[in-house]
N, C-alpha and C positions, 0 to 999 in steps of 0.2 A: 504494500499499499504506499502511496506517495506521502511524504511528510506533510504535504499541504492538505491532506484530507484526514489526518489523524486527529482525534480529539473533538470531532464534531458533536455537538449536543444541542438539545433544544434550549433556546433562551427567548425571552420576550423581545418581539420585534415590533416596531411601529409601522404606521402607514408610510408607504413610500411616497416621497414628494415627486410630483410630476412636472412642476414648474421649471422653467429654465434656471440654470445655475446662476447664483449671484457672482458676477465677475468683478472683484475688487482687488486691491493690493492685499498681499498676505499681512502686511503690517496693519492695514486698516481693519482687517478682520480679527486680529489677535485679541482674544479675551471676549470677543463679542457674545458667544454663546453662554460663557459663564456669567458674564455680566447680566444677561437676560434671564438667568436662572434655569437654563436648559439642563435637564438631567443628563449625565454621561450616558453614552450608549454602551450597554454591557455586551461586548462581543466575544467574550470568553476566549477559547482557543479555536473557534470555528474559522474556516476559510471565508474571506470577504472579497469577492470579485467586484471590480469597479464597473458593474453594469448599470449603475444608477448613481445618484448623488446622495444617497442615504448617509455616507460617512463624511461627506465633504462639507466644510464650512465655507471656504472661499477658494477662488481659482484666479489666477492672474496669468494670462498668456496661454492657458491650457484649455483643452475641450475634451468632452467625453466623445470618443470616435468609435463608430460602429465599423467593424471589420467583416469582410465577406470570406466565406470558406472557399477552399480550392477544389474544383471539379476533379474527380478521379475516374476510375473505371466504371463500367456498367456492372452493377452488383448482381442483377437478375433481369432476364428478358422474359416477359409473360407470353410465351409462344406455344404453350401446350394446348391441345384442343379444348380443354376445360377452362382455359384462361382467356387471353384475347386482348383486344386493343383498348378496352375500357376497364382493365384490371386496375384497382385502386384501393385506397384507404388502408395503407400499409402501416403495420405496427412492428416495431423491433425492440427487443430488450435482452439483456444478459441473464442467463440462468445457469448458475453453478459452472458447468463444464462446457457450455455452448452458448451461442446466440440463437434466438428464436425469431422468426418472422411470420407474420400472418397477413393476409390480404384477400380481397374479393377478386375471384376469377370471373370474367365476363367478356363477351365479345359483342361488337356492334357492327351492323351492316350499313355503311354510309348511303348505299343506293336506296334501301327501303326505309332507313331511319329506325329499324327495329333492333332490339337486343336480344341475346340468347339467355339461357338460364344463368343464375348466379350461384356460386358456391364459395365457401371459405376454404382457402388453401394455406399450406404450411411449408416453410423452408427452414433450414438450419445452417449454421456455419460455426466453425471452430475459431475463426479469426475475424469475422465481421467483413471479410473481403470476398472470400469464395463461398457461394451459397449452393446448397444441394437441396433437391426435392426427395424426401424419402417416400418409397411406396408403402402406403399405410394400409391398404386393403380394407378401408372402411365403408366407402360410398361408391356407388357405381356411376360411371359416365361413359356413354357410348359402348355399353356392353361389357365394361371391364371395371375392376376395382383397383387396377394397378395405377395408382395416382396418389397425389399428396393432398387430397381433399379431406378436411377435418370436420366439416359440417355442411349439411344440406338441409333445407327447410326454411323455417321462419328466420327472419333477421339476418339473412345472409348478405344483404345489401351493404351493411356497414358494421358487421360483427367486429368488435374491438376488445381484445383481451389484454390482461395484465397478470403478473405474478403477484399474489397478495402477500404483503409484508406485515399484515396484522399479526402481532404475536399471539393473539387469542384466536386465530383462525383454525379451522378444522382441516384434517388431511384430505377430505373429500372435496374441499373447495379451496385448495392451495392456489388455484388459478380461477379467476373470475372474468366475466366479459359483460358488455352491454351491446345491445343491437336493437334496431328500431323495427316496430310493428305498427299497425294501425292503432292509434291511441297513445303511443309513447315508447318508452325504452323498456325492454325485458332483460332480466338478469340470468346469466348462465354460470355454471361452476364446472370445474374439472379437477381431478386428482393429479393428472400428469401433463396437462396442456395439449393433449391430443384427443381424449375422449370427453365429449361435452354433453351436458344436459341442462335443461331449464331448471332454475331455482323455484320459479313459480310461473304460471301462465299469464297472470295479469301484469301489466306494465308497472314498474316501480317508480318511474318518473313520467309525468303526463303533461307538464307545462312546458311548451316549446315547439319548435319545428325541427324535426330530426333527420332531414335528408342530408346528412353530412357524416363526418367521422366523430361521433359522440363518445366521450371517453371518461374513464374514472380510474382512480388508483387510491391506495392507502397513503395518507399524508402522515408520515412517521413523526414529523416534528410536532404536529398539533393533535395526533391521535384520533384521526377520523378518516372516513372515505370522503373524497371530494370529486365532484363531477363537473365536466365542462361540456356543454352541448349547444346545438344550433337554436337560434331564435331569429325572428325578424323584428327589428325596432325601426319604426318609421320607414318601412319598406326596404330596409337595408339589412343584409345578412349580418348577424351579430352573434355574440356568445353569452350564454347564461351559465351560472354556476349554482350548485347546491351541495349540501353535505349530508353525511349519514353516519351513524355508529354501527349499523348492522348490514348495510348494503341493500336493505329492503325499504326501510322507511327513511324518506329524504325530506329535507327542509324545502320550503318553497323557493324556487329559483329566483335569483336576482341578477341584474345585468352587470357585466363588467364595467368598470369606470376607467376611461383612458385619459382623463384630465383634458387638456386642450387639443389633443389630437383630432384631426378632421375625421368625421364618420366615413368609413369605407366599407365595402363588402369584404367580410372575412369569411371565406368559404369553409375553411377548416380552422382548427386552432392548435393542435399538437402541443398542448400545454403539459409540462412535466416538472416534477421537482428536480432541480439540477443535481446529478448524483454526487458531485464534489462539495456542494453547499445546499443541502436539501431544504433549508429555510427559505431559499429563493426559488420561485417558480419561473421557468422560462417557457415562452410560447413561440411557435413558428407558424402563424397562420399563412394560408394561401390567400393572397389579396387578389380579388377579382374585379376587373374593369369591364363591365358587361356590355358597353356600347362600342368598344374598340374591336377591330379585327385586322389580321394580317394574311388571311387566306379567304378562300371562297367557301368555306364550311358553312353549312346551313344555320348554325347557331353562332352569333358573335360572342366576343369576349376574349380577353387575354389575362394572364395572371403572372404574379411573381411571388416570392417568399419574403415575408417580413419577420421582424423580431420584436419581442416584448418581454418585460420582466415585472415581477410583483413580489412583495414581501408579505402579502396577506391573502392572496388568491382572488382578491376582488379589484383592487386598485392597481392598474398596470401602467407603466411607462411604455408606450408603443412608438417605436421609431418609425417614421413615415418614409424615410429612405429605404430602398429595397435591401434585404439581406442577401437574396439570391435573385439576380436578374435573369431573364430568359437567355440572354447571350446571343451568340452567333448561329446557334442551331435553329433552323427554320421550324422544326418540329416542336420546339419549346415555345414558339409564338402562337401555336395552335390552341384552340379553345380548351380550357380546363387542364392545362399542363402546370408544371412547377408546384406540385403539391408536396410539401415536406412531410415525410413519414413521421409518425409518432415514436420518438425515442432517441436517445443519445448514447452512443457506444464508445467505449475506450478501445482503441485499436493500435497496432504497431505501426510505426512510421516506416515508409519504404526508403528513407534515407538513412544509411548506416551511421550509427553513433548518435542518433537524435532520439528524444524521449517519445513516449506514447503520445498519441493525439486523439482528438475526438472525431468521430464519424457520425454524420447525419446523411439522410437519403432523400432524394427528390426525383419526382416522376417526369418522364418525357415520352414522346411518341403516342400520347393519348389520342384516341380517335384515328390518327393517321397510321400508326404502327411503324415499326414494331414497338409496342408499348413496353417500357422498361423503366428501371429504377437505377439512378446513378448515385454512387457514393461521393460525398463531399467531405473534406477534412478541414479542421481548424485547430490551432494549438490549444492546449489546456487552458481553460478560462479565457480564451481569446476572442470572445464575441464583442466585447467593448473594452476600451482602454482609456486611462487618462493620457492624453497625447500632448506632448510638447514639441514644438518646432525647434529649429536650430537657434533661434534667437533667445530661447530660454523661457521658463515658466515656473511658477510656484503654486503649490496646493497646500492647504492647511485643513486638517480634519476637524470635525467637532470633537468635543471631549469623549474619550473612550476608556473603558475599563476592560482590561484583558487578563487572561491567565496564560502562564507559560514562561519561558526562559529566553526565547530568541524571536526576533522579528524576521520573518522570511517574506521575500518578494518574488513574484512572477513578473519579469520585466524584460524589456529588450531595448538596447540603444544601438546607434550607428557606432562605427569605429571612432568617430570624433564626439559622440554624445556621452552623456553621463547623468547619474542620479545622485544626490546627496540627501541625507536624511537627518533631521533634527527632532529630538523629542522635547516637548514643551510640557509645562504643567497646565492645569486647566485654565489659568489666566493668560497663557501665551508666553510665559517666561521660559527660556531654554533651561533644561535641567543640567546641572553640572555633570560634565563628562560626556553628554550626549548633545552638545550644541553643534551648530552647523560647522564651526571651526574644527570640531573633533571628528567630523565625518569625511573620510577619504572619498574621492570620486569612485563611484561604482559604474562599471561599463561592462557590456557583454550581452548575453542572452541566456536567460535561465528560467526554468519553470519554478525552481525553488532554491533560492540563494539567501543565506543569512546575511543580514546587515551587520557590519562592524563599525565600531568607532575606535579612537586611539586606545581606549582602555579594554577593548575586546567586544564581544558580541552578546554578553550576558545582560539581560534587562530584567531579570527576576526580582530585583529590588524595587521595581516600579509596578509589579503585578498587583492588582487589587486597587490601584490608585487611579485617579482621573488624569489622563495624559492626552496631549495632542501630538499628531505626527505632522511635521512640515517637510515636504518634498520639494527640492529645488532641482529642476529637470532641464535637460537640453537634448534635443533630437532623440527623444526617448518615448517609450510606451510603458505604462504601469497597468498591469492587468489585475493583479490581486495581491492581497497581503494576508498573513496569518501569524499568530504568535504560537510557537511550538514548544514542546518540552525538550527537543533534541535538535541538533544542527542536521540538516538533510544530508 
């Protein structure tokens, strides 16, 4: 396990601010929070990615910059007779010794505008890169059971499973799923992720519009199941959420709040707890522009992938710049492509000597074929960074209370760039031994590097006290910080 993920635990978190960052000089902001009586943020020893401004008090010359993932190989092509050119709603997750993938198999005839039967299909992988379809011999298609179909019948259109991390769960329901029927979402269970049955016939969630990838999972930080599903708000495709203690009885859904972000059609949501920092929810909606077209397909509309984050599952900062653009492939400009699969996987880098990275998956070839899923990669915690240009920048955090012995950064600089770190007390005064003058220039590129001062890298004497961090940066990106018990 990476040092930057050790020691994660549940702590109280507040609502994430979605207003633009206050951009002032660091000196002007020093002591501001303490003077206003703001309570220090208890971050413990959890990983804190800079995907929002939750930790930040002031910035000068810096910005929160959204990064885009790198396209890689085709992970799987949906070319089996029981799959087809409108296979979609993909789910991926890690499960002990393998990665699992679930998706709808379905084909569409562009001449008639009619679609074939729907079935839920399954694939698996040992590395998240090469995927195989096991012959499951469960359901018949075309006169044979030699296929990877795990479910036929109701709710095949958008059957979306997960592995239940509820510590009080039962062995027969180690895996659960939601799928839509007339009247709402029904709940499924499985002991092995392959053999599925209904938990009950009646829908468990009934308020919403469910023609999308509706999903749920166990929120380990808050000790509850959480759901995110389709709704229409003012005739715009949007996202609703509700919670449950038993997966059967759910609270009334409420709309997600995006702050000042412009209303846009969010066709899917792909919201998940970030595996390395599960107190943060990350969403990867497919944004749909219904009136645009780049082909002669009978249905207009083009899509891209966007990114959003939340600290409570209701209030999200949604970046309006695209996270994944359609790009140069004509097929990705076809209607209803660029759907990000639900799930983030940790995979090996294909560059020797470099650390593991994150893989996400996005659809292409929908309607036009061959319909497939492409893998994209991004560095650990690399979705958003505090970015400083060559001219330099300063960032000061709000008062923090931490646990641990070492401050570890996930960062990147150019060969000429640098980061220096000062620890201040809650009022903004440099702590003796940890002032900027005591901080050598840090440069390089690392997922987890301990910060040192002239006296060393031990900060345990400050644990449990309210402190601020001041970062002085040049041509650099700061992705995440964490206080850890050991040096990585």
